[in-house]
N, C-alpha and C positions, 0 to 999 in steps of 0.2 A: 622553445617549449613544445613538446609533443602533445597535440590536441586529441590524440586517440582516446585517452582516458575520459575526456569530456564527452565525446560522441558515444562512447561505450556507456557512460553514466546516463546520458539522455535516453539512449535506447533501452537500458534497463528500467529506468523510471517510467517510460512510456508503456512498455509491455506490462510491467507490474501494475500500473494504474488501470490499464484496460482490463486485465484479468480480474483485478479486485472489484472493479465496477460491475463486471458480469456476475461475479460470485456474490458480491456484497449486497446488491439490490434485493434479490429474492431472500437471501439469508437474513438481512436486516428486517425485512417484512415479516418473515416467519418468527423471528425473535421478538418483534414488537407486539405480537398477538398472544396475550395470555402468559401465564407462568407455569413452569413445570421443572422438575428436578433436572431433566435432561437439558433444558434451555439454560438453567442456572449454571450447570457444569460447563456447557459449551461457551457461554458468555465469559466465564472465568478463564477458560483456556484461551479464548480470543484476546482477552485483556492482558494476559500474562506478559507479552512482549513490552508492555508499557512499564513494568516494574522489574523485569528480569534484566540483569546485565547482558548486553548483546553477545559478549563472549560466551556466556553460559548457553544461550540459545544456539549459537553457532557451534559450540562443542557437541551438544546433543544431536544436532542435525548432521554433524560430521560423523558421529558414531552410527546414527540410524541409517545413513545413506552411503556408508563406506562400501565399496564393491567387494570387500572381503567377507562380509557377514551380514546377516539380517535382511532387511528390506532392500538395502543397496545391492547385496549379492544377488538376490532374486531378480531385481530389475535389470541388473547387468547380464545375468545368465539367460533370462527369458526374452528381454526386449533390446539387449545391448545398449541400455541407457546408463549413463554415469553422471550423477549429480555432483559428486565431489570434484573440486578443481575444474569446473566447467561453467560456461555461461548459463546453461539451464539450471545449474545449482544455485547461481546467484539469483535467478528468477524465483526459484522455490523459496529460498531464504527470505527474499524481499517480500514475497506475497505473505508469508507467515508473519514477518516482523512488522509490516505496515498494515496488516489487516485491521487492527483496532481503529486506525485513523480513517478508514473507509466505513466500517460498520457503525462505529459510535455515533457520528453526526446524523447519519441516515436513520438509524433506529430511534434516536431521540426525537427527531422531527416527525417521524411517523406516529410515535406515541402521543405527541402533542396535538395531532389533528383531531377534530371533533368526530365522534363516532357517527354522527348524523350524515357526514359526507358519504361514508360507505353504505349506510342504510338507505339513503336516497338513491344511490346508484343501483343497489340490488332491487329496490322497488321498481325502478325503470327497466328491469330485465337484464341488466348488465351482469356478466359473470365476475368472479373474483379476480381473474386475470385482467379483464377489461377495466375493472374498477381501479386496480392497482396502476395500470399503465396510463389510463386516460383521466382519472380523477385524483388519485393520491399523489402520483409523481409530479404533476404540474404544480401542486401546492407545496412541494418541498424542494423545488429546483435550486433554491439558494443553498440549502443544506447539502444537496448532492454536489453542487459546484464546490462548496467548501471542502467536502470530503475528498473530491478529486484532487484539488490543489494541495491539500495537506498531505495526501498520500504521495503525490508526485514529489513535493518538496522534501518530505521525510526520506523517501528513497534516495534522493540526490545525496543526502548526507550520511547514509549508512557507512559504517566502517567495520566495527568488530565482527558482526555476524557475517558480512560478505568476505572478510579476510579469513575467518575460520573455515568456511566451507568452500570458498573459491580460491584462496591463496593469493598470489601476486604474480600472475602470468601475463606478460605484456601482450596486448591486442586480444586477450581472451577474458581475463578476470581482473585486470588492473584498472579499477575505476578511479574516478578523480580523488575521492577521499584517501585512497591508498597512495595515489601519486603524490598527494600533499605530504603524507607521512614519509614516503621515500625521499622526497626532495629535502625535507628538514633533516632527515638522518644523514643525507649526503651533503648537508650544509649548502644546498642550492636554494637559497632563500628567494631568489628571483622567480624560479619556477614555482616554488611553494606559494608565493604571493600571487602569481598569475592564476594558478588553479583555484586558490581560495577566493580571489576576486571574482572570477567567473561564477563560481558556485554561489557566492554571496549575492551577486547581482541578480542571478536567475531567481533565487529564493526570495529576495526582497521584492522583486517585481510581482511574483506570484502571490505573496502574502498581502501586499498592498492592494492587489486586484480584488481580494476577498472583501476588504473593508470598503473599497470603492463601490463594488457591486451591492453589498448589503446596505450601504448608505443610500444609493440610488433607489434600491428596492423599497426602502423605508419611506422615501419621499414620493414614490410613484403614486399618483391618484388612483391607479387601477388596482392597487394591492389592498 
C-alpha cells in the first residue's frame, strides 16, 4: 500500500487547520460582536459548506479558478498561479469547506463570555487586541481546541470538493479519501481497508481527545 496519500492528507489537514486558525480567530471575534446585515450575509456564506453537497462547492470552485477564464485566468496570467488540479487548489478548497468547523465553535464561545470580562480589561487600560489575546482567548481555549480538532478531522475526510478541484494526480492531489475510492473501484479491498483504517484511527483518537479534555476541564478545580 502506497502511504503517499496518507502523508499528503496529513499535510493538507495541517496547513488548512493552521490557515483557518489564523483567519478564524479574528473573524470569529468580529462576528461575535453585534449584528449587521453584512455579518449575517457573511455568516450565511461561511455556513453554506455545511449544507451544500461537496460536489457543488467543488464545481463552482473549479469554474471560478479555471485558468481559462475569470479569476483563475487573471491569477494565472498575473502571478502564474494555478489552483485547479494542484495542491494549492486543495488547500483553497479545504479552507473554504472546513471554515464553519473553525469559526462556529470559537464564535459561539466568545458570545457566551460575560461582557464584564472585556469591560474590566478596558478599565485597566488594556487595548481591544490585548483584551482578546490575554483575557478572552484563555477563557475559550477548550472551544479553540475543539475547533482545531474538528477542522483537522473534517479535512482528513474530504472527498467531493477535493476531487472536483484537485482531480486524482498521484503524489500531487491524490489524498487518502480518493485513494480509498480508487482502491474500491479497482477491487483492491486490502488497500482500501488499509487507508480507511488509518483515517478512522486518526479521526477516532482526535475526537476522543476532545471529550477527554473537556471532561478533565470540567473536573478541574481551577476552572
